[in-house]
PyMOL commands that place a pseudoatom at each C-alpha (Angstrom):
pseudoatom trace, name=CA, resn=MET, resi=1, chain=A, elem=C, hetatm=0, pos=[3.789, -0.097, 7.341]
pseudoatom trace, name=CA, resn=ARG, resi=2, chain=A, elem=C, hetatm=0, pos=[2.954, 3.453, 8.379]
pseudoatom trace, name=CA, resn=ASN, resi=3, chain=A, elem=C, hetatm=0, pos=[4.543, 6.672, 7.164]
pseudoatom trace, name=CA, resn=ILE, resi=4, chain=A, elem=C, hetatm=0, pos=[5.370, 9.549, 9.465]
pseudoatom trace, name=CA, resn=THR, resi=5, chain=A, elem=C, hetatm=0, pos=[6.506, 13.087, 8.785]
pseudoatom trace, name=CA, resn=VAL, resi=6, chain=A, elem=C, hetatm=0, pos=[9.226, 14.725, 10.842]
pseudoatom trace, name=CA, resn=SER, resi=7, chain=A, elem=C, hetatm=0, pos=[10.291, 18.359, 10.569]
pseudoatom trace, name=CA, resn=VAL, resi=8, chain=A, elem=C, hetatm=0, pos=[13.896, 19.342, 11.248]
pseudoatom trace, name=CA, resn=ASP, resi=9, chain=A, elem=C, hetatm=0, pos=[15.962, 22.431, 10.529]
pseudoatom trace, name=CA, resn=ASP, resi=10, chain=A, elem=C, hetatm=0, pos=[18.049, 22.575, 7.353]
pseudoatom trace, name=CA, resn=GLU, resi=11, chain=A, elem=C, hetatm=0, pos=[21.396, 21.994, 9.087]
pseudoatom trace, name=CA, resn=THR, resi=12, chain=A, elem=C, hetatm=0, pos=[20.140, 18.890, 10.902]
pseudoatom trace, name=CA, resn=TYR, resi=13, chain=A, elem=C, hetatm=0, pos=[18.758, 17.559, 7.644]
pseudoatom trace, name=CA, resn=ARG, resi=14, chain=A, elem=C, hetatm=0, pos=[22.032, 18.236, 5.815]
pseudoatom trace, name=CA, resn=ARG, resi=15, chain=A, elem=C, hetatm=0, pos=[24.122, 16.558, 8.513]
pseudoatom trace, name=CA, resn=SER, resi=16, chain=A, elem=C, hetatm=0, pos=[21.794, 13.563, 8.725]
pseudoatom trace, name=CA, resn=ARG, resi=17, chain=A, elem=C, hetatm=0, pos=[22.052, 13.050, 4.958]
pseudoatom trace, name=CA, resn=ILE, resi=18, chain=A, elem=C, hetatm=0, pos=[25.837, 13.161, 5.189]
pseudoatom trace, name=CA, resn=ARG, resi=19, chain=A, elem=C, hetatm=0, pos=[25.858, 10.700, 8.089]
pseudoatom trace, name=CA, resn=ALA, resi=20, chain=A, elem=C, hetatm=0, pos=[23.459, 8.366, 6.303]
pseudoatom trace, name=CA, resn=ALA, resi=21, chain=A, elem=C, hetatm=0, pos=[25.702, 8.411, 3.232]
pseudoatom trace, name=CA, resn=GLU, resi=22, chain=A, elem=C, hetatm=0, pos=[28.719, 7.563, 5.408]
pseudoatom trace, name=CA, resn=LEU, resi=23, chain=A, elem=C, hetatm=0, pos=[26.796, 4.565, 6.762]
pseudoatom trace, name=CA, resn=ASP, resi=24, chain=A, elem=C, hetatm=0, pos=[25.616, 3.561, 3.259]
pseudoatom trace, name=CA, resn=THR, resi=25, chain=A, elem=C, hetatm=0, pos=[21.959, 3.914, 4.185]
pseudoatom trace, name=CA, resn=SER, resi=26, chain=A, elem=C, hetatm=0, pos=[19.165, 6.489, 4.065]
pseudoatom trace, name=CA, resn=VAL, resi=27, chain=A, elem=C, hetatm=0, pos=[17.884, 9.035, 6.557]
pseudoatom trace, name=CA, resn=SER, resi=28, chain=A, elem=C, hetatm=0, pos=[14.581, 7.152, 6.627]
pseudoatom trace, name=CA, resn=ALA, resi=29, chain=A, elem=C, hetatm=0, pos=[16.383, 3.912, 7.507]
pseudoatom trace, name=CA, resn=LEU, resi=30, chain=A, elem=C, hetatm=0, pos=[18.272, 5.692, 10.302]
pseudoatom trace, name=CA, resn=VAL, resi=31, chain=A, elem=C, hetatm=0, pos=[15.051, 7.092, 11.751]
pseudoatom trace, name=CA, resn=ARG, resi=32, chain=A, elem=C, hetatm=0, pos=[13.331, 3.705, 11.352]
pseudoatom trace, name=CA, resn=GLY, resi=33, chain=A, elem=C, hetatm=0, pos=[16.200, 1.985, 13.170]
pseudoatom trace, name=CA, resn=TYR, resi=34, chain=A, elem=C, hetatm=0, pos=[16.145, 4.553, 15.941]
pseudoatom trace, name=CA, resn=LEU, resi=35, chain=A, elem=C, hetatm=0, pos=[12.383, 4.289, 16.441]
pseudoatom trace, name=CA, resn=THR, resi=36, chain=A, elem=C, hetatm=0, pos=[12.483, 0.500, 16.321]
pseudoatom trace, name=CA, resn=GLY, resi=37, chain=A, elem=C, hetatm=0, pos=[15.156, 0.451, 19.001]
pseudoatom trace, name=CA, resn=LEU, resi=38, chain=A, elem=C, hetatm=0, pos=[13.232, 2.947, 21.072]
pseudoatom trace, name=CA, resn=ALA, resi=39, chain=A, elem=C, hetatm=0, pos=[10.048, 0.884, 20.803]
pseudoatom trace, name=CA, resn=GLN, resi=40, chain=A, elem=C, hetatm=0, pos=[11.959, -2.227, 21.883]
pseudoatom trace, name=CA, resn=GLY, resi=41, chain=A, elem=C, hetatm=0, pos=[13.124, -0.457, 25.026]
pseudoatom trace, name=CA, resn=LYS, resi=42, chain=A, elem=C, hetatm=0, pos=[16.723, 0.099, 23.985]
pseudoatom trace, name=CA, resn=SER, resi=43, chain=A, elem=C, hetatm=0, pos=[18.518, 3.211, 25.200]
pseudoatom trace, name=CA, resn=MET, resi=44, chain=A, elem=C, hetatm=0, pos=[17.976, 6.417, 23.285]
pseudoatom trace, name=CA, resn=GLY, resi=45, chain=A, elem=C, hetatm=0, pos=[21.686, 7.055, 23.011]
pseudoatom trace, name=CA, resn=GLY, resi=46, chain=A, elem=C, hetatm=0, pos=[23.849, 4.448, 21.422]
pseudoatom trace, name=CA, resn=THR, resi=47, chain=A, elem=C, hetatm=0, pos=[26.852, 3.564, 19.407]
pseudoatom trace, name=CA, resn=THR, resi=48, chain=A, elem=C, hetatm=0, pos=[26.938, 3.956, 15.670]
pseudoatom trace, name=CA, resn=GLU, resi=49, chain=A, elem=C, hetatm=0, pos=[26.312, 0.227, 15.255]
pseudoatom trace, name=CA, resn=GLU, resi=50, chain=A, elem=C, hetatm=0, pos=[23.170, 0.424, 17.391]
pseudoatom trace, name=CA, resn=VAL, resi=51, chain=A, elem=C, hetatm=0, pos=[21.861, 3.417, 15.476]
pseudoatom trace, name=CA, resn=LYS, resi=52, chain=A, elem=C, hetatm=0, pos=[22.815, 2.100, 12.035]
pseudoatom trace, name=CA, resn=ALA, resi=53, chain=A, elem=C, hetatm=0, pos=[19.757, 0.781, 10.244]
pseudoatom trace, name=CA, resn=GLU, resi=54, chain=A, elem=C, hetatm=0, pos=[19.656, -1.773, 7.493]
pseudoatom trace, name=CA, resn=THR, resi=55, chain=A, elem=C, hetatm=0, pos=[21.594, -0.981, 4.341]
pseudoatom trace, name=CA, resn=GLU, resi=56, chain=A, elem=C, hetatm=0, pos=[20.014, -0.968, 0.902]
pseudoatom trace, name=CA, resn=ARG, resi=57, chain=A, elem=C, hetatm=0, pos=[21.408, -4.448, 0.235]
pseudoatom trace, name=CA, resn=GLU, resi=58, chain=A, elem=C, hetatm=0, pos=[20.002, -5.784, 3.507]
pseudoatom trace, name=CA, resn=ARG, resi=59, chain=A, elem=C, hetatm=0, pos=[16.637, -4.225, 2.694]
pseudoatom trace, name=CA, resn=ARG, resi=60, chain=A, elem=C, hetatm=0, pos=[16.600, -5.888, -0.731]
pseudoatom trace, name=CA, resn=GLU, resi=61, chain=A, elem=C, hetatm=0, pos=[17.602, -9.252, 0.725]
pseudoatom trace, name=CA, resn=ARG, resi=62, chain=A, elem=C, hetatm=0, pos=[14.849, -8.968, 3.353]
pseudoatom trace, name=CA, resn=LYS, resi=63, chain=A, elem=C, hetatm=0, pos=[12.283, -8.078, 0.671]
pseudoatom trace, name=CA, resn=LEU, resi=64, chain=A, elem=C, hetatm=0, pos=[13.416, -11.022, -1.475]
pseudoatom trace, name=CA, resn=ARG, resi=65, chain=A, elem=C, hetatm=0, pos=[13.047, -13.406, 1.477]
pseudoatom trace, name=CA, resn=GLU, resi=66, chain=A, elem=C, hetatm=0, pos=[9.554, -12.014, 2.127]
pseudoatom trace, name=CA, resn=VAL, resi=67, chain=A, elem=C, hetatm=0, pos=[8.561, -12.570, -1.511]
pseudoatom trace, name=CA, resn=PHE, resi=68, chain=A, elem=C, hetatm=0, pos=[9.806, -16.178, -1.476]
pseudoatom trace, name=CA, resn=GLU, resi=69, chain=A, elem=C, hetatm=0, pos=[8.030, -16.847, 1.821]
pseudoatom trace, name=CA, resn=ASP, resi=70, chain=A, elem=C, hetatm=0, pos=[4.831, -15.443, 0.330]
pseudoatom trace, name=CA, resn=ILE, resi=71, chain=A, elem=C, hetatm=0, pos=[5.193, -17.576, -2.802]
pseudoatom trace, name=CA, resn=ARG, resi=72, chain=A, elem=C, hetatm=0, pos=[5.780, -20.714, -0.758]
pseudoatom trace, name=CA, resn=ALA, resi=73, chain=A, elem=C, hetatm=0, pos=[2.836, -19.967, 1.520]
pseudoatom trace, name=CA, resn=THR, resi=74, chain=A, elem=C, hetatm=0, pos=[0.303, -19.094, -1.165]
pseudoatom trace, name=CA, resn=ARG, resi=75, chain=A, elem=C, hetatm=0, pos=[1.354, -21.069, -4.239]
pseudoatom trace, name=CA, resn=PRO, resi=76, chain=A, elem=C, hetatm=0, pos=[1.898, -24.801, -3.832]
pseudoatom trace, name=CA, resn=GLY, resi=77, chain=A, elem=C, hetatm=0, pos=[4.018, -26.399, -6.491]
pseudoatom trace, name=CA, resn=PHE, resi=78, chain=A, elem=C, hetatm=0, pos=[6.771, -23.786, -6.397]
pseudoatom trace, name=CA, resn=ARG, resi=79, chain=A, elem=C, hetatm=0, pos=[9.447, -26.453, -6.881]
pseudoatom trace, name=CA, resn=ALA, resi=80, chain=A, elem=C, hetatm=0, pos=[9.736, -28.728, -9.899]
pseudoatom trace, name=CA, resn=SER, resi=81, chain=A, elem=C, hetatm=0, pos=[9.818, -31.755, -7.593]
pseudoatom trace, name=CA, resn=GLU, resi=82, chain=A, elem=C, hetatm=0, pos=[6.316, -30.830, -6.407]
pseudoatom trace, name=CA, resn=ASN, resi=83, chain=A, elem=C, hetatm=0, pos=[4.970, -30.770, -9.965]
pseudoatom trace, name=CA, resn=LEU, resi=84, chain=A, elem=C, hetatm=0, pos=[6.672, -33.760, -11.585]
pseudoatom trace, name=CA, resn=PRO, resi=85, chain=A, elem=C, hetatm=0, pos=[6.975, -37.386, -10.557]
pseudoatom trace, name=CA, resn=ARG, resi=86, chain=A, elem=C, hetatm=0, pos=[10.479, -38.549, -9.705]
pseudoatom trace, name=CA, resn=GLU, resi=87, chain=A, elem=C, hetatm=0, pos=[10.827, -40.521, -12.947]
pseudoatom trace, name=CA, resn=ALA, resi=88, chain=A, elem=C, hetatm=0, pos=[10.091, -37.447, -15.042]
pseudoatom trace, name=CA, resn=LEU, resi=89, chain=A, elem=C, hetatm=0, pos=[12.713, -35.430, -13.201]
pseudoatom trace, name=CA, resn=TYR, resi=90, chain=A, elem=C, hetatm=0, pos=[15.426, -37.883, -14.186]
pseudoatom trace, name=CA, resn=ASP, resi=91, chain=A, elem=C, hetatm=0, pos=[14.192, -38.802, -17.670]
pseudoatom trace, name=CA, resn=ARG, resi=92, chain=A, elem=C, hetatm=0, pos=[17.114, -37.513, -19.737]
pseudoatom trace, name=CA, resn=ASP, resi=93, chain=A, elem=C, hetatm=0, pos=[15.806, -39.013, -22.966]
pseudoatom trace, name=CA, resn=ALA, resi=94, chain=A, elem=C, hetatm=0, pos=[12.938, -36.528, -22.908]
pseudoatom trace, name=CA, resn=PHE, resi=95, chain=A, elem=C, hetatm=0, pos=[15.441, -33.669, -23.319]
pseudoatom trace, name=CA, resn=ARG, resi=96, chain=A, elem=C, hetatm=0, pos=[17.242, -35.137, -26.344]
for i in range(1, 96): cmd.bond("trace and resi %d" % i, "trace and resi %d" % (i + 1))
show_as sticks, trace
zoom trace
C-alpha cells in the first residue's frame, strides 16, 4: 500500500475531520474511498454512502480476515482436525 500526501487549507481540514467523525471514520479512509471510487470509474460527485469509506470496525474485520487467510495459506495444520486423527479428537478418557 502506498502513502500519499495532500495539502489542504486549515478550514477544509477542520471540516473534513468533523465530517469524518460524523461518519465514524477517518479523513484518510474518506480520501482512500474517494480515490478508490475514482480509480474504478465511479463519478466524482456522489452521495454520502458512496463517499463513505470503511469504518474502523470494518477495517479491523478486513484485517482479521486477511490474517486468517494468510495463516491458512502458509501454515498447514491450522485446525485441530488436521493435526489429530479422528479417534484422538473424540477420546474423552484422555482428558480425565
